C-alpha positions, -999 to +999 in steps of 0.1 A: +044+794-080+073+795-107+101+766-107+124+776-137+141+742-133+105+721-139+095+745-167+131+739-183+125+702-182+090+700-192+097+720-219+122+697-228+099+668-228+072+689-253+103+696-278+112+660-277+075+646-281+083+632-316+116+619-305+103+602-275+074+586-298+096+575-324+121+561-296+093+540-283+083+527-316+116+512-320+117+492-286+082+482-297+089+466-329+121+449-313+100+429-287+125+412-272+119+389-242+135+384-213+174+379-211+177+381-247+169+419-251+203+424-271+194+450-295+171+469-271+199+471-248+227+480-270+201+508-287+197+520-247+238+522-245+243+542-277+218+567-269+230+573-235+264+574-244+257+599-275+238+619-243+272+622-224+261+596-196+290+569-186+276+533-195+287+501-182+273+470-205+267+439-191+263+452-156+259+424-128+274+399-151+238+401-172+247+404-208+215+426-214+219+449-186+236+483-181+245+510-155+247+546-165+260+578-148+259+613-151+271+638-131+267+676-122+289+681-094+280+676-059+245+668-046+225+635-043+229+605-063+193+595-077+181+567-096+154+555-122+154+526-147+146+512-181+129+479-186+124+466-222+117+428-222+089+416-241+060+387-234+065+356-256+030+350-274+018+381-272+030+394-307+007+426-318+009+451-345+003+487-335-028+488-355-066+489-341-074+453-352-056+417-343-025+403-358+011+402-354+036+425-366+044+423-405+064+392-408+067+373-370+047+348-358+019+354-336+036+333-310+065+358-308+070+382-279+052+416-277+049+440-250+019+439-231+024+463-197+040+479-220+079+480-212+086+501-240+071+530-228+084+520-190+118+527-206+110+556-230+096+574-201+124+572-175+145+580-204+128+610-212+127+623-175+168+616-171+176+632-201+149+666-193+165+667-159+198+663-171+192+696-195+175+713-163+201+706-138+224+720-162+208+754-175+203+760-133+234+748-118+218+722-098+242+698-086+238+660-083+245+625-101+215+607-121+220+567-121+202+552-150+201+518-147+191+488-177+172+461-160+159+429-182+140+402-177+114+419-155+092+393-164+108+369-145+121+395-120+154+386-131+180+416-129+173+441-099+179+412-072+214+407-092+221+446-092+212+448-058+237+419-048+266+436-073+261+472-052+246+488-077+222+503-057+247+510-029+255+548-021+217+558-040+201+586-021+166+578-033+148+557-060+120+566-085+100+534-096+076+536-124+050+514-141+024+521-167-008+514-149-027+480-153-047+472-120-071+496-106-071+516-080-036+518-087-042+544-119-022+579-120-011+576-084+018+565-062+018+532-038+017+541-002+016+511+023+007+482+005+035+476-017+044+442-038+050+412-020+073+383-025+082+365-058+103+332-063+113+313-096+130+282-096+141+259-125+139+224-116+164+202-142+156+163-146+185+145-162+183+107-173+223+103-176+223+065-168+195+049-182+213+019-188+210+012-153+170+011-150+165-025-154+178-060-170+197-052-199+188-071-231+210-104-235+205-102-270+219-068-276+251-049-265+236-015-263+214-001-235+189+013-258+175-019-276+139-019-286+139-054-265+151-037-233+128-019-207+135+017-209+139+041-183+112+061-179+134+095-186+135+131-181+103+143-199+084+114-179+098+132-146+088+166-156+051+154-164+052+135-133+062+167-114+035+188-134+008+163-126+021+163-086+022+202-087-012+202-100-028+180-075-012+192-044-014+231-052-047+235-030-028+223-003+006+249-007-008+273+008-044+290+023-069+300-005-065+338+002-042+364+003-039+365-037-008+343-040-004+324-073+018+297-092+026+294-127+045+273-146+067+268-180+084+243-199+118+252-214+130+234-246+152+210-242+159+200-280+152+158-281+123+166-305+145+141-331+157+118-305+145+086-318+129+066-292+156+070-266+147+083-230+147+122-230+182+129-213+171+163-200+138+183-195+135+214-175+104+234-162+103+267-144+077+275-111+071+307-108+051+319-075+036+353-059+031+357-025+019+383-002+051+368+027+082+353+028+064+324+050+035+315+023+066+316-006+087+290+017+057+267+021+051+267-014+089+261-019+089+230+002+059+215-017+074+221-050+109+204-037+092+174-026+076+167-058+105+173-079+126+150-055+099+122-064+092+129-097+131+125-101+129+090-081+099+078-102+115+086-134+151+073-128+167+109-130+190+133-110+175+166-102+193+199-103+175+233-091+184+267-098+169+300-088+158+325-115+150+350-086+143+350-051+126+386-040+116+403-008+081+421-002+088+459-005+093+486+022+067+517+019+081+551+019+055+580+025+084+610+021+091+596-013+057+590-020+045+625-014+072+642-035+064+618-064+025+626-061+030+662-060+050+664-091+021+641-112-006+668-094+012+696-109+020+676-145-019+663-145-030+629-158-024+618-194-042+637-218-060+622-247-069+639-275-097+634-305-067+610-323-064+588-294-103+585-289-110+576-329-083+549-323-100+534-292-131+534-313-117+515-340-105+492-317-141+490-304-151+481-336-130+457-344-145+439-311-177+442-327-188+470-307-210+496-312-183+530-311-190+550-276-189+584-270-161+578-244-143+542-255-115+548-231-111+540-193-123+568-172-098+562-148-071+569-174-076+607-171-081+608-134-057+614-107-061+595-074-044+603-045-024+577-027-040+574+006-074+569-014-057+546-038-050+526-008-078+526+011-097+511-019-073+487-023-074+479+014-110+467+006-103+435-010-074+425+011-075+405+046-064+431+069-037+410+086-020+411+050+008+435+046+017+429+005+001+421-028+009+411-059+045+411-072+071+432-092+110+432-089+111+467-078+105+455-045+142+445-040+152+480-046+136+494-018+156+478+010+184+495-007+172+533-007+140+552-001+116+543-032+086+558-044+064+536-067+047+557-093+015+544-115+005+561-148-023+552-169-014+533-201-046+533-222-073+510-219-107+508-231-139+509-210-157+478-203-189+474-222-219+449-205-191+437-181-169+421-209-133+418-205-112+436-230-092+411-249-052+413-247-048+420-283-067+452-279-045+462-250-016+456-261-024+472-294-034+504-273+002+505-260+018+506-295+000+530-313+014+566-306-020+584-304-029+566-270+007+556-256+029+591-259+002+606-235+015+580-208+052+586-217+047+623-217+030+625-182+055+601-168+088+618-182+073+648-169+062+636-137+099+616-127+117+647-142+102+670-116+107+647-087+141+643-097+148+679-095+127+685-063+151+657-049+180+672-061+173+706-043+155+695-012+178+679+012+153+681+041+127+657+017+161+634+013+166+634+054+130+628+060+129+596+033+162+580+044+152+584+084+119+566+074+136+544+053+161+532+084+131+531+106+111+506+085+144+485+075+153+472+111+124+443+103+133+435+069+149+402+060+181+402+047+185+390+008+173+360-002+201+348-022+239+351-018+257+376-030+277+357-057+244+348-074+244+346-110+213+356-132+207+324-150+210+340-185+226+308-202+193+285-198+173+282-236+151+312-230+130+317-258+144+340-283+149+351-318+174+330-338+190+334-369+200+301-390+207+292-424+172+290-431+170+329-421+158+348-388+129+339-372+110+332-337+124+301-321+096+275-323+078+297-348 
């Protein structure tokens, strides 16, 4: 059946393929890490304003967030969003061979999933839907948020607490595919679980009270006096305790995980004084809140013991604390119908040759079909759910983590996956990260993801804008599922921890470069 509005939207995407590709290259090259996406966020703000959106910069008190709104009169309010943070240690050029971007340290950030494609896909979708709504007299409001720091799941919990998702009728969440069977599909029942992230800061502010002062020296840092162990000792004690107790934190099933990152304290040239401050961030992914709380209890106990041992005070601060996601079949169905109309990403001869070049760089004889077959195949949500559940305990309701889950507690939400380019495995060998990252930065291989996602999301926005019965069904299901959902896990006045010494690009008298490079 002909749908003039969708035809107009998809035509917009086709006409603007080169622009979308150019925009993606810009965000890919900026490659700014969590809480430090200054130029990326500014680029989105400027572009959206030029396209007629009203934009609030620094939304939710987050310097690299934004909230944009465009309205075409009465109708539902529909939301989708951009992400644009990159991952430290993954600096890769958009070429079919290993190596960092020109002039940048290999330890600098790079786009892995890639969020560069995530943001440009949804941007293309809202601009295409906007044109179609204008040309066809379709009423409604598009809200488009800029969500920084997804890699620490930092912004959506804050936007939610500050009311940015209130009064929204439906949300479309998108992510480029990275885990089978969630490729070219929409999540059905098993959504992402809980994610907690917490910073433990150890401070040794009174080292002189550790032991007996040296009677031969008036200063507490005397070389002859016993010194307090200090903050570094506290951090390493917690690190060791946590490694020792990790197996006992939670049952060894369900796919829960714990990772850590040591923040820079800037005490590398502090003579032989006890370190005054040391900070470590722990992040853990759990299928449910009960497991996450159990891990939290052990971490807090380890931190308190480490602080006492090293003569330090202890401060803690949340980075994020997310609830497991709520499914919505009505939203999944309308989104997948549009994906089925658009079809999976289509890879042309140039993309195939790029993939073969990557194979050659890996020392592999190029194959006829170098890309993963699933990248060009659709899978219905119920079938993806069935395959996913084969490897999950029956009683487990959620799996892995992503901060879109917070959105599912404010409005009916669909979680869309579109394939990002990936090599087919050869002899069971995994693809190295540089190769996956490179395919996400080469136009011939990543543009099909952007085009497919933009058309799918644009079509879904148009369907929702014109289908009050679909929105009513989605809202009824949302209200039913929300009856058993927990309240937010952080207070309404929670402030994002963007003030911490997160990794970033810096400019000094020596020039510009990656911090620590």
